[in-house]
Structures are given as structure tokens and as C-alpha cells.
N, C-alpha and C positions, 0 to 999 in steps of 0.2 A: 214676034209672039209665036210660040210653037204650040202645037196641039198636043195635049197630054193623052197618052194611050188610054183608051176607054176600057180599062180592065176593071171589072166590077167585083166587089166582095159581097159575100152572103150577109144579109142583114141579121141573121141569127147567130152563126158561128164564126163569122169574119173570115172564112176561108175564101181564097181567090176563086172566082168562077171562070170556067173556060169560055172563050169567045163564043157568043151565040147560045150559051146554055140557058135553058128555061127553068132548070131546077139545080139546086146545090147537090153535087154528087156526094157530099159529106153527110149532110143532115136532111136533105130532101126539101128544104124550104124553097118556095117559089122565088125565082131570080127577080131582082128589081129591074125596072125599065132603064136602059142605059141613057143617061143624060148626055147632052152635048156640052162638054166641059172644055174650056180653053183657059188654063191658068197662064198668066203673063210670065214668060220665061225669056232668058237671054239665049243667044245662039248656042251657048255651051250647054243649055238645058237646065241651068240653075234658075231658081225662082227670082223674079225681079224684086228689087227693093220696093217696099210699100205694099206688097201683096198681103192680104189679110186672110188667114186660115181660120175656119170655124168661128168666124166673126169675133175672134179673140186675140189671135197671135199675129202681130205685124212684123213681117220680115224686114230687117234693117241692114243686114250684111251677110255676105257669103264667107264663112270661116274657112272651109276646106272640104276636101273629099278624100276618102280612103276606103279601101275594101269595096264594099257594095253600097255605100251610102254617102250622102252629102250632109254637111252640118251648117246651119245658119244661126246667126245671132238675131234675136227677135225681142219684141216687147210684148209682155202680157198686158193687153189693154184693160183687162178687168182688175188685175192686182197692181198695175203700174210698176211692174218689176221686169228686169231683164231675164231672158231665158235662152236656152239653146234648143234648137229643133233639128232633129235628125230625120232625114228622108231616105227611105229605102229606094235604091236605084233599080232594083230587080223586080220583075213582074211575074216570074214563073211561080208555080204553086209552092215549091219547096222553099224558095227564098221568102215568100210571103209568110209561110208558116213559121220559118225560123225567126223572122223579125218580130212576129207576134209573141213567140216564145221568149225572145230576148226581153221584150217589154214586160211580160209577166214575171220573168225572173228578177229583173232589176227593180221593179216597183216595190218589192217587199224589203229591199235592203236599205239600212240606215246606218251610216257611219260618218263621224265628223270630218273625215279626210276623204270622203267620196262624194261625187256629185249625185244628187237624188233624181230619180225619175218622178215626174209629177203628173204626166198625162200621156195618153195614147189615143190616136184616132185614125180612121181611114177616110180619106177624102172621097167624095162621090165619084171621082175619076178612077178610084182604085188605088191611089197613092197612099202609102202608109207613113205616118209621122210619129215620132217619139219626142216628147217635150221633157227637157231636163233642166235642172238647176244650172245657171250659168256661173262658171268659175272664171272671173277676170284674171288677167295676168299673162305670163309668158311660160310656154312649156320649156322643159329642160333642153330639148334639142335646139330650139331657137336660141336659148340662153347660151349654150355652148358655142354656137355658130358666131355669136356676137361678142363673146367674152375675149378679153385680151390676155387673161392669165387663167391658170388652172383653178378649179374649185378646190377649196381647202378640204383636207381629208376629214376634218372634224364635221364640216357641213355635210359631207357625203355620209358619214356615219349617222348623223341626225336624220337625214332623209331616209337612210336605210331603215332606221327604227320606225319611221312613220309608215313606210310601205309595208314593213313586216306586220305592223299593227293591223293594217287593212287586210293583208293576206290572211292573217290569223282569224280575223272576223269572217272572211269569206270561207276559209277552209273548215271552220267549225260550224258552219250552217248544216242543217240536216235536210237533204244530203249536202255534202261539201260543194262549194262553187269554186271552179278554177277560172282565174281571170284570163289567162292564155295570151295576153298581149301587153305585158309590162315592158315598157321601153321609154326612153326619154321624152318622146313626143306625147306620151300619155300620162306624163307627170307635170302638173302645172303649178308654178310658183305664183301665189297671189301677191298683190301689192303690199299686203300686210306681212308677207314672209311665210305664209302657210303653204305647205305642199299638199296638193289635191291629186288623187288618183282619178283619172277620167277614162271614159270609153271602155265599157265592158262589152263591146260589140261582138266578141267571139267567145264570151264566157260560157262555160258549160257546167252542168251539174255532174258531179263525180259519183258513180255508183259502182265502186269496186272494179274498175276497169271495163265497165259495160260500154256498149256502143254510144251511149249518151256523151261520152268524152271524146268522140272521134268526129272532128269536123273536116270538111272537104278542103284539104290543102290550105288551111288558114294559118299563116305564120308570118313573122316579121324577120327579115334577113338579119343575121348577126345576133339577134336577141332570143330567138326561139330555140328550144332544146331539140335534140335529134329525134326524139319520139314524135314531136309535132311535125317535123319535116316529113317523116316516114308515114304519117297518118296513123300512128299507133296510139294506144290509149294514153292520155295524159292523166297525171294525178297532181296533188299539191306540190310535189317536188319540181314539177315542170315550171311553176311560177318562180321557184327559187333560182332556177337557171337563168330565167329572163331578168330577174332582179340582179343577180350577180353580173350578167353581161352589161346591164345598164350602169351599175356602179363601176364596173371595169372601164367603160367608156368615159365616165366622169373623171376617174382618177388617172387613166393612162392617156386620155386625149384622143383616142381613136376607137372605132367600133371593133369588137373582137371578130375573128374569122367566123364564118358561118359554121354551124355544127357539122354538117356533112363534110366540109373541107377539113375540119379538124379530125374527123373520123378517118379521112383518107391520108392523113399524115402531115397536113399543113401545120407547121409549128406556130405556136402562139406564146409570146412572151408573157409570163405570169405577172400578176400585180406585184408580187414580192420581188421579182427581178426588175420590173420597170420602175417601181417606186420604193427604193430602199430607204427613203426618208420617212415613210409612214410606219405606224406600228405593225409589227409582224403579225400580230393576232388579227388585225383588220385585213391585211393583205391575204393571209391564208384562208380566212373565212370566205372572202369573195372568190378566191381561186377554187375553193372546195365547192361553193355553190354552183360553179360552172363545170363541174365534173360531167363528162359525157354520160357515164353510167348513173342513173337515178339513185341507186343504192349507195353511191359514194358522195352524194350531196348531204347537206344537213337534214336531219329527220323532219324538221318542221320550221315554219316561219317564226314561231315563238322561240325556238332554239337559236336561230340566226339573230333574232332581236336581242337576245341575251348577250351575244358576242358584241354587238354594237354598243349595248349598254355598258358592258365591261370595259371596252376600249375608251369610252368617254369618261368613265369613272376613274380609270387609271391615269388619264391625262390630268385630272385635277385632284388626284388622291392625296390624302393626308397620311402622315406616318402611322404605321401599324403600332399597336400597343406593344409594351415590353421591348423597347428598342435595344436594351442591353443584350437580350437573348438573340435578337436578330443580328446584332453586330457580331456575336460569336460565330454565327453560321454564315455570315455574308460572303465569306471567301469560298464557301462550298459550292461546287458545281451541282451538288445534289438538290439545291433549292430551285431547280428548273421547274417552273410550272408548265403545264403541258403545252400551251400555245407558244411560250417562249422557250424554245429548246436549248437556247444558249444565252449566257451573259446577263440577263435581267430577271433573275429567278423569283424574287420575292413578290413582284407585283401581282401575279395571278392569284396568289394565296391570300391577298388582303381581304379583310371584310368589306362588304359593300358600304359605301357612304350612305348614312341615313336609313339603313335597313336593319331589321331585327330578324332573328331566326323565326321560321314559321312555327306555329304552335303545334305540339304533338302531345300525345298521351304519355305522361311520365318521362318526357323527353330528357329532362335534366338529370335523371337519376342514373347512377352506374348500373349497367344492364346485366348484372349477374343473374342467371336464370334461377327459378325456384328449385328447391332441392327435391326433385322428383326422380325416382330411380330411372336410369337411362333406358332400361329395357322396356319401360312403359311408354317411352316417348319415341322409340326408334325401331325400324325394321332392319335387321342386319343384312349386309351384303358381304361378299368375300373380302373386300378391302375397305369397307366402310359401312355406312347406314343410309337409309332414307329417314330423315328427321320428321317426326310426326307433326311438329308445330307448323312448318311451312311446306312439307312434302318435298324437301330439297335434299340432294345427295351430299353427304359429308364423307370425308376421308379421315383416316386415323393417322396421327403422328405419334410415334412411340416415345416413351420416356427415355431420358438419357442426356449426356452432355453434348455440347457442340461449341465450336469457336464463334463468338459473336464479333462482328465487325470484319474489317479487311485491311491489309497492309498495302501501302503504295498507291492508293487511289485518291482518297479524300481525307483531310484532317478531321472531318466529322465522324469518320468510321474507325478511329483508333482511340485507345489501344485495342488490339485483338485480345479477347479475354474469354475464359471458359464460363459457360452458363449451363446449369442443369435445369431441365424443365420436366414437368409431369406429362403423362400421356394426355393428349387432347384431340378434339375433332375440329376440322375446319371445312367450310363449304368447298366443294369441288370447283364450283364456278361462282363468280360474283352474282349478287342479287340482280335480277332482271327487272325491266319495267313491268312485265306481267306479274312477277312476284310482288313487287311493291304496290301494284294496283290493288291486289287483294287486301293488303294491309290498309291501304287508304279507304277502301270500301267498308271494311269492318270496324275501323276506328274513327273515321271521320277526319283523319289527318289531311292537311292541305296538300294536294298533289304538286309535284314540281311544275314550275311555271312554263317550262318549255313544252310540256304536253299540250298546252292550250285548252285544257278541260279536265274533267275528273278521270279520264282514261287516256292512256298513251295512244298516239297514232298506231294503227295496226302494223305498220312496217317497222316499228322499233320495239315491239313487244318482247322480242327475244334478245334485245341489246341490253347491256348493263345499265341500270338506272344511274343517273348522275344528277348534279345540282341538289345533292342531299347534304344537309348540315351534319355535323358530328352527332348532335343530339337526336336528329331524326333517324340517323343510322342506329343509334342506341335504342331508340323507341321501337324500331322494327325488330331488332334482335330480341328485345324483351318480350314483344308480342309473340315471337316465334319460340320463346323459351330458350333462347341462346344468349350470346353476348358478342361483343366485338373482340377480335384477337388482339393480344398485346403485340408490341413491336417485335419482341423476341420470338413469340410464337409464329408471327408472320414470316420472319426471316428463316426460321427453322423449316417451316412447311415449304418454303420456296427453294431452299438450297441444300439442305442436309441429306446426304445419302447414308443412312444408318448401316446399310449392308457393307459398303466399302469404307466407311469412316471418312469420307471425303466431302468437303463443302464445295459445291459448284458455284461458279461465277454467275451463270444463268440457270434457270430451272432445269434445262435440258442438258447442260454441260458447260464447258469452260470457254467455248468459242461462240462468237456472235453468229446467228443464222437468221436472216430476214424472213425465212419461210416458217419460222417457229413463233413469231410474235408480231402483233400489229403495232408498228412503230413508224417513225418518220421515214426511215429507209425501207422502201418496198412495201409500205403499209397502204391502208385504204383511204387515208386522209380524213378519217373519222372513226367512230366506234363501229364495231362489227358484231354480229350475233355471237353469243357465247357458243363455244364449241368449234369456232372457225379455225382455231389453231391447236386443237386437241385431237389425238394424243401427242402429236409431234412436239408440242411445247410444254408437256406436263412435267411437273417436278417429281423427285424420287418418290414422294408419298402418294402421288396421283392427283395432286391439286393442279387444276388447269388454268392457263392464262394468268399466271402470277407475274408475268412480264408483259408490259404493253397494254393496249386498249384503253384502260383507265388507271388512274391513281386510286389507291384504296386506303380508307381510314383504318387506323389502329386505335386501340383504347389506351394509348400511352402519350403522356405529355412530353414535350421535347426537353431533353436534358442531355448533357454531354456524357460520353462514355468514361469510365466503365459503367455498364448497365447494372443497376441494383434494383431488383423488384421491390425491395422493402423501403425505398426512399420516397414513395408516394407518386412515382411517375405512372404506374399502372392504375387504371380505373380512377382517374382524378375526378374530384367533384366540382372543381372550379372551372370557369371558362378560361380560355387561353389558347396556347398553341398545342397542336396535336401532330404526331408523326403520320405522314402518309407514305405509302410504299408502292413499288411496282412500275412506275412510269406510265405514260399514256401514249396514245396513237401519234402524238406530234413530237415525241421525245427522241433524242439520240440514243444509240445503244448503251452508252455509258450510264444513262439515267435508268436503264432497265436492269442493271445488275442487282442481284438479290440483296446485297449489302447496302445499296444506295439508300440514303435517308432524305426525305423531303419534309417540310413543315407547312402547316396551314392553320389559319385561325379556326377555332371550333365552330364559330357561328357563320362561317363562310359556306356558301353553296356553289361550288365551282363546277363549271360545265364539263370538266374532265375528271371529276372525283366521284367515285362510288364506293362500294364496300362489299365485303363478304363477312359471314358470321363464323364464330367458333363456339365450342361448347366443352364443358368438363366431362370427363368419364372416370369410372373406377379404374384403378390400376390393373385389376384382373379382368377387365372387359374383353 
């Protein structure tokens, strides 16, 4: 039996009292008389089996120790239920205050995949205890140690969804809560097959990078991001790194190198390299979550959740409608959906199984703007305007002929044929999350799911909005007094140099340059803020980033060339396939050519598809 340190807590504010103190230095309350307390303990310091705390909790077993605490399995004698009891090992003032703050933080959280805090108390000896719901089962670390074969990638994707659900719940609290210790040992699989997230012992509230996010050197080797090792401010993306490292371990079979070692140049085999047998989309999402730079990670847990959802849906996907049309285009490399940069193009653009488009105001109507004189809606600039409807910059594309399509690249782009277009305006940049948020607030439209709430996370406000269906893009355009560009307008704005009479391969010229577009080669591994590749990647008319970053909707139904605007392909009223253009951050240079065509179902909300708007103008504008 060992004697427990006689450290007393204030009866009023629960702050730890200094030895021999007569008053609480925090609130001034008279200190209680120190009792002579001797709790039965093993030589290791752990409480002995059978000890009863608070006349209610009977210690049954020692589960383990980690960080600054010990955890016991116990029985709640009052409710006759199992529980877990966490004891603080530290007796200094700051540790006492931090443990109390943890209890208060966790007590308000309720999520079906998280263990709940049910009680907190301070023993007369000064020891602190936290009572939690007990999650029976085996943690993933122990499961991996005992397993004879690798966990299936499908199961890993399912577990990833569950953890993302929990993280989205935590990150959307006010203020957001950062778990800061996601790892296999803190994910427990119950006998019923449910995954539970346990131990938020170093969780912190996030207040825009304030000191509340900075804990003293609390990290888990291999799983924590570099900002946690360095004691820098953590934010929700720090949890995404830890989740990525956890899923990496499950799929690759070994813990990834610690972040500081990666920063020093220690090589790490990517999931895509180590597991060529699993879906590329899943592998790349996990690799991206483990990016050293927070800005290169997914923008939110909700966004990462959507990737896992998409991977699982594709695994059991049914055929997309209009199979004859798909068959015509199946040989085209242009059907690369962003995450599948080669070979399996159609899958990304499939509608989600069992889902419907989100409701929007007038979403299904062709979005030709009202016939209001353009000078009443715009402020003129030297090469364009600021459009009054959404206060966004537009550039002018002059009337005249251009060659539509290209030779020698893709059968979907031939024959090359002459097409005459009237003068029109097109947004200089794609619509951003901040732009779309204004539309959401004014119209009550459902926001994209990856935002995790009515507003986008602040770190992606200036990124292009994605996961927008074609009808939702139309609805935004109509709200702004604009429309979506046709496929021909998009290609002309991206490639045609009216001054030289030359059609460019890429917006900036005929040669690929990784410094002019966000693509798979040399790119950021995800979307980047608008303007990141401007003006160096601008097209002849001044439109920016029409290659890479995101695919963009057009208001043209997919049909083979030659392009005939009178055949009903432009501004179609029916659902079906639409042409998307531009390529995305995960595509090869070939997909970013200005003549490249891709197709997507109109009711699909793809995580790499966004849009920009267009508008009609008078010929004499």
C-alpha cells in the first residue's frame, strides 16, 4: 500500500492548493484541513482492484497508462454498468487545471461514435478522476499486432468515414475542438463491429490560431503533424494529418516516418506506390491528408469524408444512364475524372447511388439572365467589367470565328470545324466558396456538404467552390443575372488569340508548363486559391486558371462534333450528360488542353468540379 500525495484542491474553484496553503490563491477560499488518506495501490502506483471511489465506482482492472494519466476499468455500483475511469498522474497546478479543463470540454460532447464523459471528481487526497462511458472491444493498434493479414481497403474507407464524421462534429463546435491524438490506439472496434473514437486527452479548442491550440509538446510519434511537434498552433487540418497517418498504417502495414524526419528528407513510400491494388482515389486522398504543409491537405474532414464515400460508391456502382452515349466516348482519354488521371475516366462523373440533387431556387431552369441593359449591371474596366450581380470581375471575348476542336489528339475532338460566336463576357476566375456562400445566405440554398455547415471553413473561402451540381451552378448564375458558358464559349475564352489568329493548346501557349497551372505534375495536390496561377496562366482574353485546379461546368449537353448550336445541345432543359472543361488538380497535362472534353451527369456533385459564369453583351459594348 502506498501513500497518496496529500495535494488538496479548493472546495470552491477546484484549483490545486500549494502545500501548507491556508487560503486558495485563486479565489481566496479557506483551505480545507488535509486528511490522512491512504488509497490502496500497487507498487507501480496504480489503484488496486476492489478500491471504491466516491462510494460509487469500484476499480476492476488497470487498462493502461499514457501521457499524464492512468485508465481503469470500473463498475458504477449505482447504475450497475461498466465505465472507464481516468486518473490524472500529475499534481502540479497547471496539470490540475488542464485536467479540469479537459473534463469540462468533453462533458458537453455527444456523438454516437465517441465515448461520453459522465462524471468528474476530486478525491480528498487531491487526485483527479474523469469517468467515461466504457467502450468494450479492441483498439486498432492491438488488432493490427494480432492480425495475420492486411485490413481490406473497403474496411479502411468505412472507418475513415466514421472518424471523419466525428472530426466534422468536433471541428464544427463553437469554438472548434481539435482532437490532436487520432491514432490506431485511440480507435476501438467494439464486439458489434462499431468503431469508437476514444481519448480526447489532449483535445484543444481552436480560436483562429490562438494560444489555446498550443499544448506543451503533446504528440504521438508517426501520427502527429509537423506543427504539433514544433509546438505551433494546430487547426482542424492537423487532425486530418493524424487520420491520414493512421489509415496509412492500416493500409501499408507500418507506421509512417515521423513528420520531422520527413521534413529533413527521409523518404516515405506513398500509399499509391505501396498499394497499387487499391483505388487511386483512396490512395491519393490519404497521401494528400499527410501533406507536410497544412494548406496542401484536404480543406475539411467533411471533404475527406466525401472522398471515402465516393470510393465505396464506385466499388458497387451501377451503370450510368445513357449507355450508348457513354460507349461513344469511352475510348476518349478526355473522360478523365480528376482523381483518376488515367484509364478509368467515367467513374468519377457517375451520379451518386441513391442521391438526388440538392434543392435550389429555379435550379432546373436554363439560366439565361433577364434582359437588363448591360450598362445598368456592370462597371467597366479596361478589359472587362465588375458585374453588379455578384461583384465579380468578367472579361470580354470578342465576336468572330474560331476553329473548334483539335486534330491528332482525341477522336472526341474531331472534326475541327469553324464556329462563329457573338461577343460575350466570362468570369475571370471560377466562383469561390465565399461567392457561393453569399448566394446560399440570400437564397436558402443547401450549402455543399464538404463545408460542414452553412459557411465554408475560413481557410478555403478563396478556393473555387466544388461539389456543385449543374442545376446548382445554373441557379447561382441566374441569381447573379448571368448564365453558364456554352462549351464553345468556354473553349474560345480558353484558347483563341484574336490578335494573332492562333488557337493555343493551353491558355498560355502551346507547350506545357507546370508553373502555369495546378495539375498532377508539380501541383498542390488539391485546390488552391484563385489567382495562384495568374497572370502567368491567363488565356489571351485575360481569363485566369482555365487549365487545372477544377473541372468547370458548361451549359452544353454532350454530343459528338461538329458543334451545332441549333441542335439543342446548348442550354438543354432535360437532365443528362453535360460537358465539363479545363481539367483539375489531379489530372495529367493532356487533360488540361483547351480542346479537351469531359462529361459528367448533370445531377452529380463532384469534389473536383466547379464553375464560372458567362453573360451576353451588345455587339457595340
